[in-house]
C-alpha positions in Angstrom: 93.4 133.4 140.4 95.1 131.0 142.9 98.0 129.1 141.5 95.8 125.8 141.3 93.2 127.3 139.5 96.0 128.0 137.1 97.4 124.9 136.4 94.3 122.8 135.3 93.7 125.7 133.1 97.0 125.7 131.3 97.1 122.1 130.9 93.7 122.4 129.2 95.0 125.3 126.6 98.2 122.8 126.4 96.2 119.7 125.5 93.7 121.7 123.1 96.7 123.4 120.8 98.3 119.9 121.0 95.2 118.5 119.4 95.1 121.6 116.9 98.8 120.6 115.8 97.9 117.2 115.4 94.9 117.4 113.1 96.7 119.8 111.1 99.7 117.5 110.6 97.2 114.7 109.7 95.3 117.0 107.3 98.5 117.7 105.7 99.6 114.2 104.7 98.1 112.1 102.1 99.4 108.5 101.0 98.4 107.1 97.2 99.1 103.3 96.4 100.9 102.4 93.2 100.1 99.5 92.7 98.4 96.9 89.8 99.1 99.5 87.0 96.6 101.7 89.2 96.9 105.1 91.5 94.4 104.6 94.7 92.4 106.9 95.4 92.3 107.7 91.4 91.0 111.0 92.7 91.7 113.0 95.6 91.5 116.7 96.9 93.3 118.5 99.5 94.8 121.7 100.3 97.7 123.6 99.5 100.5 122.7 101.5 99.7 118.8 101.6 102.5 116.5 101.2 101.5 113.7 99.2 103.3 110.1 99.3 103.2 107.9 96.4 103.7 104.6 97.4 105.2 101.9 95.5 104.5 98.4 95.6 104.0 96.4 92.3 106.5 94.1 90.1 106.7 96.6 87.5 108.6 100.0 87.3 106.0 102.9 87.3 106.9 106.9 87.9 103.9 110.1 88.8 104.6 112.7 86.2 102.2 116.0 86.1 100.7 116.1 82.7 98.4 118.9 83.4 98.7 121.3 86.6 99.6 124.8 87.9 103.2 123.0 89.0 105.2 120.4 87.3 107.1 117.2 89.1 108.0 113.8 88.2 109.2 111.1 90.2 111.8 108.3 88.8 110.8 105.2 87.7 110.7 103.0 90.6 108.9 99.5 91.6 109.4 99.8 95.3 109.6 102.7 97.9 107.8 105.9 97.9 108.0 109.5 96.2 106.3 112.9 97.7 105.9 115.8 96.8 103.9 118.8 98.7 101.5 120.4 96.7 101.7 124.8 97.4 99.8 125.8 94.3 96.2 125.4 93.8 94.2 123.9 91.0 93.9 120.9 89.4 97.0 118.6 88.5 96.5 115.9 86.2 99.2 112.8 86.8 100.3 110.2 84.6 102.7 106.7 84.5 104.3 107.9 81.5 105.4 104.2 81.5 101.7 103.3 81.6 99.8 105.9 79.9 96.5 104.2 81.1 97.3 105.2 84.7 96.1 108.7 85.8 95.2 110.1 88.9 93.6 113.7 89.3 94.8 116.1 92.6 92.2 119.0 92.9 94.3 121.6 95.5 92.3 124.2 97.2 
């Protein structure tokens, strides 16, 4: 195989690897909006290792608290900004805003 044949082959392999890395990065991050007294989406499914970021966009303070699930976490009470948590343990997480208990979310981690 000549050097002229190997260069396109190496470039093609690098392009496929870059695409795989970009795809796995996109799959490893999810965004949730906290606004108008609701988590949106109210339910989602992700793979273990996914980082979920809750983006707070309301005039009232809210938080993200695990009510039931394989691991516990809790955000501060905030009105604007974001909170991120990486979900490493498989199972179903039932989340709530402890200030507004009618705000609920379910996340399934596989």
